[in-house]
C-alpha positions in Angstrom: -18.5 -16.5 25.4 -18.9 -12.6 24.9 -19.0 -10.7 21.5 -16.4 -8.0 22.5 -18.9 -5.7 23.9 -17.4 -5.7 27.6 -15.4 -3.2 29.2 -15.8 0.5 28.3 -18.4 -0.5 25.6 -20.8 -1.8 28.3 -20.2 1.2 30.0 -21.1 3.5 26.8 -23.9 1.2 26.0 -25.5 1.7 29.5 -25.0 5.7 29.2 -26.1 6.4 25.6 -28.3 3.4 24.5 -31.7 4.9 24.3 -34.5 3.3 26.4 -38.2 2.5 25.2 -41.2 4.7 25.6 -44.0 3.3 27.7 -46.2 2.5 24.9 -43.8 -0.3 23.9 -44.3 -2.1 27.3 -48.1 -1.7 26.8 -47.7 -3.3 23.5 -46.2 -6.3 25.0 -48.3 -6.7 27.9 -51.3 -6.5 25.4 -49.8 -8.9 22.8 -49.1 -11.9 25.2 -51.6 -11.0 28.0 -49.0 -10.4 30.5 -50.0 -10.1 34.4 -48.5 -9.8 37.4 -48.2 -13.6 37.7 -46.0 -13.9 34.6 -42.1 -14.5 34.1 -40.4 -13.0 31.2 -36.9 -13.9 29.7 -35.1 -11.1 28.1 -32.3 -12.5 25.9 -29.5 -10.5 24.8 -30.5 -8.0 27.6 -27.4 -5.7 27.5 -27.6 -3.4 30.6 -31.2 -3.8 31.0 -33.0 -1.2 29.0 -35.8 -3.3 28.3 -35.4 -5.9 31.3 -36.1 -3.2 34.1 -39.3 -1.5 32.9 -40.9 -4.8 31.7 -40.2 -6.0 35.4 -42.8 -3.5 36.7 -45.4 -5.3 34.9 -44.7 -8.9 35.7 -44.0 -11.2 38.6 -40.1 -11.8 37.4 -37.7 -11.2 34.7 -34.8 -13.3 34.0 -32.2 -11.2 31.9 -29.7 -13.3 29.7 -26.5 -11.7 28.2 -23.1 -13.4 26.9 -21.3 -10.3 28.4 -20.3 -10.5 32.0 -19.8 -6.7 32.1 -23.1 -5.8 30.6 -24.8 -8.1 33.2 -22.8 -6.4 36.1 -24.1 -2.8 35.1 -27.6 -4.2 34.6 -27.4 -5.7 38.2 -26.2 -2.6 39.7 -29.0 -0.5 37.8 -31.6 -3.1 39.2 -30.3 -2.4 42.8 -30.4 1.3 42.3 -33.7 1.2 41.0 -34.8 -1.3 44.0 -36.1 -4.0 41.3 -36.0 -7.1 43.5 -37.8 -9.5 41.1 -35.0 -9.7 38.2 -32.4 -12.2 37.9 -29.4 -12.3 35.7 -27.9 -15.2 33.8 -24.6 -15.5 31.8 -25.5 -16.9 28.5 -26.5 -16.9 25.0 -29.4 -18.1 22.6 -27.4 -21.2 22.3 -28.0 -21.8 26.0 -31.8 -21.9 25.7 -32.2 -25.8 26.3 -30.6 -25.4 29.4 -32.6 -22.5 30.3 -35.6 -24.5 29.5 -34.5 -27.1 31.8 -34.0 -24.8 34.7 -37.4 -23.0 34.2 -39.7 -25.8 33.0 -42.2 -26.0 30.2 -45.0 -23.9 29.7 -43.7 -21.4 32.5 -42.8 -18.1 30.6 -45.2 -15.6 29.6 -42.5 -13.9 26.9 -39.4 -14.1 25.9 -38.2 -10.5 24.5 -35.2 -10.0 22.5 -34.4 -6.1 22.2 -32.2 -5.2 19.0 -29.9 -8.3 19.7 -31.5 -10.7 17.2 -29.0 -10.3 14.6 -26.3 -11.7 16.8 -28.3 -15.1 17.0 -29.4 -17.9 14.9 -33.1 -17.1 14.7 -34.1 -20.3 12.6 -32.6 -22.3 15.4 -33.8 -20.3 18.3 -37.3 -19.8 17.5 -38.3 -23.5 17.7 -36.1 -23.9 21.0 -38.0 -21.1 22.7 -41.7 -22.8 22.2 -41.7 -25.2 25.0 -40.8 -22.6 27.6 -43.9 -20.5 26.7 -47.1 -21.0 28.4 -50.6 -20.9 26.1 -50.9 -17.5 24.8 -47.3 -16.6 25.5 -44.8 -15.8 22.9 -41.6 -14.1 21.5 -41.2 -10.3 20.9 -38.2 -9.1 18.7 -37.9 -5.5 19.5 -36.0 -2.8 17.6 -35.6 0.5 18.9 -34.9 2.9 15.8 -32.4 2.7 12.7 -28.7 3.1 13.5 -27.4 6.6 13.8 -25.3 6.3 10.7 -28.2 4.9 8.5 -30.8 7.4 9.0 -32.6 9.2 6.1 -31.3 12.7 7.3 -28.6 14.9 6.1 -26.6 14.9 9.4 -26.8 10.9 9.4 -25.4 10.7 5.9 -22.7 13.0 6.7 -21.7 11.0 10.0 -21.5 7.5 7.9 -19.3 9.1 5.4 -17.1 10.4 8.6 -17.1 6.8 10.1 -16.4 5.3 6.7 -13.4 7.1 6.4 -12.2 6.9 9.9 -12.7 2.9 9.6 -11.9 2.4 6.0 -15.0 0.3 5.4 -18.5 0.4 4.4 -21.1 0.7 7.1 -24.3 -0.8 6.1 -25.2 -3.3 8.7 -28.8 -2.3 9.9 -28.6 -4.5 13.0 -32.1 -5.8 12.1 -34.1 -2.8 11.9 -34.7 -2.9 8.2 -37.8 -4.3 6.4 -36.0 -7.3 4.9 -34.8 -8.4 8.4 -38.2 -8.0 9.9 -39.8 -10.1 6.9 -37.0 -12.6 7.4 -37.7 -12.9 11.3 -41.4 -12.9 10.7 -41.2 -15.9 8.0 -39.0 -17.7 10.7 -41.3 -17.3 13.5 -44.2 -18.5 11.5 -42.3 -21.5 10.2 -41.5 -22.4 14.0 -45.3 -22.4 14.9 -46.1 -18.7 16.1 -48.9 -16.5 14.9 -47.2 -13.1 14.0 -48.3 -9.2 14.2 -46.3 -6.5 14.0 -46.9 -3.4 16.2 -45.1 0.0 15.6 -44.3 3.0 18.2 -43.2 6.0 16.6 -41.6 9.2 18.6 -39.3 11.9 18.0 -36.0 12.7 19.9 -33.1 14.9 19.7 -29.5 14.4 20.6 -26.5 16.5 21.1 -22.8 15.9 19.9 -21.8 14.2 23.0 -25.0 11.7 22.7 -24.2 11.0 19.2 -20.5 10.2 19.9 -21.4 8.0 23.0 -24.0 6.4 20.8 -21.4 5.3 18.3 -19.0 4.1 20.9 -21.9 1.8 22.3 -22.3 0.1 18.9 -18.5 -0.6 18.6 -16.6 -4.0 19.8 -13.7 -3.4 22.0 -11.3 -4.0 19.1 -13.0 -1.2 17.1 -13.4 1.5 19.6 -11.0 4.5 19.2 -8.3 4.0 21.8 -8.3 6.8 24.6 -5.8 8.9 23.1 -7.6 9.0 19.7 -11.0 9.9 21.0 -10.7 13.7 21.0 -9.5 13.4 17.5 -12.6 11.3 16.5 -15.1 13.5 18.0 -13.4 16.5 16.4 -13.9 14.7 13.1 -17.5 14.2 13.6 -18.3 17.5 14.8 -16.2 19.0 11.7 -18.4 16.8 9.4 -21.7 17.7 11.0 -20.8 21.5 11.2 -22.8 23.8 11.8 -25.4 21.4 13.4 -25.0 20.7 17.0 -28.4 19.2 17.7 -29.5 16.1 15.7 -33.3 15.5 15.6 -34.4 11.6 15.2 -37.7 10.2 14.1 -37.6 6.9 15.9 -39.6 3.8 15.1 -39.9 1.0 17.6 -40.8 -2.2 16.2 -42.6 -5.1 18.3 -42.6 -8.1 16.0 -44.9 -10.5 18.3 -45.1 -14.3 17.7 -47.5 -15.9 19.9 -47.3 -19.6 20.6 -50.2 -21.5 18.7 
């Protein structure tokens, strides 16, 4: 069922994937009128970067992901942070009809999809989600900044060149963060019967070389991940490509594309 993001990749994902600022969760609550009585489904939840903070705002959250290792790490994080209102299901976007049968019609305040929609068939998914949603509820497509190697900075361009040389292939996949993808998702939501609005949250961050290399690892499948004996050379190549910089500033834009059920 998985997409090849288990094992070590899941651990890199948990450690290095950035979380979301509180303003993002304020935007989700406002967009769908979420209350402590609501249930939320986080589809493609990964290790819970979106799941757990939204759980503090609602009655319950169901995290769904096709990777068992991601879910195990998310489950442990929920235990460590004493969240007792989160459940975890092994599944994908294609399992939404079964999820609807489990939860019932009109019971869900929101379905969140955090930087995972590019792995899904959104044109099929959005209509399938509508029966789950209560009136005023909806679907939120949440992206958390442009990939490290596609940003408009000198260090990002140097990183992209280094990675393309290492992998022998061009890196151009924006993972749904680009304007064209956002328009495509918005049009698909409208066609499926949602009223759509876009909200953005901007913040700045700064990472070091360890964060940068770990962030790259978290985005690679197990097959593409450098073997353990190659990782010192891999990190050295990146450090040399980015020399003399050792700290890397980012301007991060979180986009919340909110589709409310009509």
